[in-house]
C-alpha positions in Angstrom: -15.7 9.7 54.1 -19.3 9.0 54.9 -22.0 7.4 52.5 -25.5 8.0 53.5 -29.0 6.8 52.2 -31.6 9.2 52.7 -35.2 8.6 52.3 -37.4 11.7 52.1 -41.2 10.9 52.2 -43.8 13.6 51.9 -47.7 12.4 52.2 -50.7 14.5 51.8 -54.3 13.3 52.4 -56.5 16.0 51.2 -59.6 17.0 52.9 -61.7 16.9 49.7 -60.8 15.7 46.0 -58.0 17.2 44.0 -58.9 17.7 40.2 -55.4 18.7 39.3 -51.9 19.8 40.8 -48.9 21.2 39.4 -45.7 20.6 41.5 -41.9 21.1 41.9 -39.9 19.2 44.4 -36.3 20.2 45.4 -35.2 16.8 47.0 -32.4 15.9 45.0 -28.6 16.5 46.8 -26.0 18.4 44.6 -22.9 16.8 43.5 -20.4 19.5 44.8 -18.3 20.7 47.7 -17.2 17.5 49.0 -20.5 15.6 48.2 -21.3 13.0 45.4 -24.6 11.9 44.4 -24.4 8.0 43.7 -28.0 7.3 43.0 -31.4 9.2 43.3 -34.8 8.9 42.1 -37.9 10.8 43.0 -40.9 8.9 42.9 -44.9 10.1 42.9 -48.1 8.4 43.7 -50.3 8.2 42.0 -47.9 6.7 39.4 -49.9 8.5 36.6 -48.1 11.8 37.3 -46.1 13.1 34.5 -42.7 13.7 36.0 -39.8 16.1 34.3 -36.8 17.7 35.6 -34.7 20.7 35.4 -31.9 22.7 36.9 -33.1 26.0 38.2 -31.2 29.5 38.3 -29.5 28.6 41.6 -28.4 25.3 40.0 -30.7 23.1 42.0 -32.2 19.8 40.5 -35.9 20.4 40.2 -38.5 17.4 39.6 -41.6 18.9 38.1 -44.7 16.7 38.3 -48.4 17.5 37.6 -51.6 15.1 38.0 -54.3 15.8 35.6 -57.4 13.5 37.1 -59.0 13.3 40.5 -57.2 12.2 43.5 -57.6 12.4 47.2 -54.0 11.7 48.2 -50.5 12.3 46.8 -47.3 10.8 48.0 -43.6 12.1 46.9 -40.5 9.7 47.9 -37.3 10.9 47.2 -34.3 8.3 47.9 -30.6 9.2 47.4 -27.3 7.6 48.0 -24.6 10.2 48.5 -21.0 10.2 49.7 -19.8 12.8 51.7 -16.1 13.6 52.5 -15.2 17.4 53.8 -12.4 16.0 55.8 -9.8 17.6 53.3 -10.6 21.4 52.8 -10.1 23.2 49.8 -6.7 25.2 49.4 -7.4 28.3 51.3 -7.9 31.4 49.1 -6.4 34.9 50.1 -8.7 36.6 52.2 -10.3 39.8 51.0 -10.4 42.9 52.8 -13.4 45.3 53.1 -12.2 47.4 50.2 -12.3 44.5 47.9 -15.8 43.4 49.0 -17.4 46.8 48.2 -16.0 47.1 44.8 -18.0 47.1 42.1 -16.6 43.8 40.5 -17.5 41.9 43.9 -20.9 43.5 44.7 -22.1 42.9 40.8 -20.9 39.4 40.9 -22.5 38.7 44.2 -25.6 40.8 44.1 -28.0 38.2 44.8 -26.0 37.4 48.1 -25.9 40.9 49.1 -29.5 42.2 49.0 -31.7 41.6 51.9 -35.0 39.5 51.2 -38.3 39.6 53.1 -37.0 36.5 55.2 -33.6 37.7 55.8 -34.8 41.3 56.9 -33.1 42.7 60.2 -33.8 45.7 62.1 -31.7 48.5 63.6 -31.0 46.4 66.8 -29.4 43.4 65.1 -27.5 45.7 62.6 -25.7 47.5 65.3 -24.9 44.7 67.4 -23.3 43.2 64.4 -21.5 46.1 63.3 -20.3 46.4 67.0 -19.2 42.5 66.7 -17.3 42.8 63.6 -15.4 46.1 64.5 -11.8 46.1 63.3 -12.0 42.6 61.9 -11.1 41.5 58.4 -14.2 40.0 56.7 -12.7 36.4 57.3 -12.5 37.1 61.0 -15.8 39.3 61.1 -17.9 36.5 59.9 -17.1 34.1 62.6 -17.6 36.6 65.2 -21.0 37.5 64.0 -21.7 33.6 64.2 -20.3 33.6 67.6 -22.3 36.9 68.7 -25.4 35.1 67.7 -24.9 31.8 69.4 -24.9 34.2 72.7 -28.3 35.6 71.7 -30.5 33.1 70.0 -31.9 29.6 71.3 -33.1 26.8 69.3 -36.9 26.2 70.1 -39.3 24.3 67.9 -42.9 25.6 67.4 -42.6 29.0 68.1 -41.9 30.0 64.4 -43.0 29.2 60.8 -42.1 29.3 57.2 -43.1 32.5 56.9 -41.1 34.0 60.0 -38.5 36.2 59.1 -35.0 37.2 60.9 -36.4 40.3 62.6 -39.3 38.4 64.1 -37.0 35.5 65.1 -34.7 37.9 66.7 -37.5 39.5 68.6 -38.4 36.2 70.0 -34.7 35.4 70.6 -35.9 31.5 69.4 -36.2 29.9 66.6 -35.4 26.6 64.6 -32.5 26.1 61.9 -34.3 28.0 59.3 -34.7 31.2 61.5 -30.9 30.8 62.3 -29.8 30.7 58.9 -31.9 33.5 57.9 -30.7 35.7 60.7 -27.2 34.9 60.1 -27.5 35.4 56.3 -29.4 38.9 57.0 -26.6 40.0 59.6 -23.5 39.2 57.4 -25.2 40.7 54.3 -25.8 43.9 56.5 -21.9 44.2 56.9 -21.5 43.7 53.2 -20.4 40.1 53.2 -21.8 37.9 50.5 -24.0 35.1 52.4 -26.5 32.3 50.9 -29.1 29.9 52.7 -28.5 26.2 52.3 -30.9 23.7 52.6 -30.3 19.9 53.0 -30.1 17.1 55.5 -28.1 16.2 58.7 -27.6 12.6 60.2 -28.3 13.4 63.8 -26.3 11.0 65.4 -22.7 10.4 64.7 -22.4 7.6 67.2 -24.9 5.4 65.1 -23.3 2.3 63.6 -23.5 1.5 60.1 -26.7 0.0 58.6 -28.8 1.6 61.4 -31.4 3.6 60.0 -32.3 6.8 62.2 -35.0 9.6 62.0 -33.2 12.3 60.0 -33.9 16.0 59.6 -34.4 18.5 56.9 -31.7 20.9 58.0 -30.7 24.6 56.8 -27.4 26.6 57.4 -25.6 29.3 55.8 -22.3 30.0 53.5 -20.3 33.2 53.4 -17.7 34.4 50.9 -14.7 36.1 52.0 -12.4 35.2 49.1 -14.1 31.7 49.1 -17.1 30.2 50.3 -17.3 29.1 53.6 -20.2 27.0 55.5 -21.6 27.4 59.1 -24.4 25.5 61.0 -25.6 28.0 63.6 -27.8 25.4 65.0 -24.9 23.2 65.6 -22.2 25.8 65.8 -19.8 24.3 63.3 -19.0 24.1 59.4 -20.9 21.4 57.7 -19.4 18.2 58.0 -19.6 14.7 56.8 -23.3 14.5 58.3 -24.4 17.3 56.3 -25.8 16.7 53.0 -26.5 20.0 50.6 -29.6 20.1 48.5 -29.9 23.5 47.4 -28.3 27.3 47.9 -30.4 30.4 47.4 -31.4 33.7 48.8 -33.6 32.5 51.6 -36.0 29.7 52.0 -38.5 30.8 49.4 -35.7 29.8 46.8 -35.2 26.0 48.1 -38.4 24.8 49.6 -38.6 21.1 49.2 -42.0 20.8 47.7 -44.3 23.5 46.5 -47.2 23.6 44.0 -50.7 24.6 43.2 -53.7 22.5 42.5 -57.7 22.7 41.9 -59.6 21.4 45.2 -58.4 19.6 47.9 -60.0 21.4 50.9 -56.5 21.9 52.2 -54.1 19.1 53.8 -51.3 19.5 56.2 -48.2 17.1 54.8 -46.7 14.2 56.8 -43.1 14.4 56.3 -40.6 11.9 57.3 -36.8 11.6 56.8 -35.0 8.2 57.3 -31.3 8.3 57.0 -28.9 5.3 57.0 -25.0 5.5 57.3 -24.1 2.8 54.7 -20.2 3.3 54.8 
């Protein structure tokens, strides 16, 4: 069991004044699959913001806020304490075969986890390679085989992609960050007919850090696939999500789970400054 405190701060200093803005933040971790949120708050400055919350279609906790007066900067700070224990996996469900995956019952229930999206789109080259990697295997073995194939083909490189880069573009470069690797993995699995979803959250980067030491953490992305039950995989670190992973949201791709987005009047543009501080408190 690991208990983590996460402070995620996003700051905007606009090039000009903003008359009004409407925003959504997906910064509250989920209580599910081996993790329990003990405390959470999302604070907005200026403090005059009108703040609300709701659960979206995917089950993500969304904080909404709007500012109806002139402002030149905005700050959003989400603070969470979460307990994570994935050391005791759930009882293994019976693995399904390809016929079951292709049945109407499964394709209807998992339609949103099977359809390609703009960000998970893959080309013929990836589709052929994935089909070859999975040849002769049951779905429960095919998915890890696809992840092993990806590990041999893709390199983690910062600064060469952006939030609009799709899986096919990342594949052509053979490089990307966690978001790109997750999109490529999701697209590859869906091409086989294996339901897959994109997961966003955090990862503590240093398992050797002592209790109470605060480190620079990271927003992170990985994926989950269904072969009779949901299984996680972090293609950046080549392993399932563990006690240093904290899940915030799951969706079809990044656009369903982006941490902060909104519309505003004025501003003249601004690049957000983001910091994530993580402390292992137990």
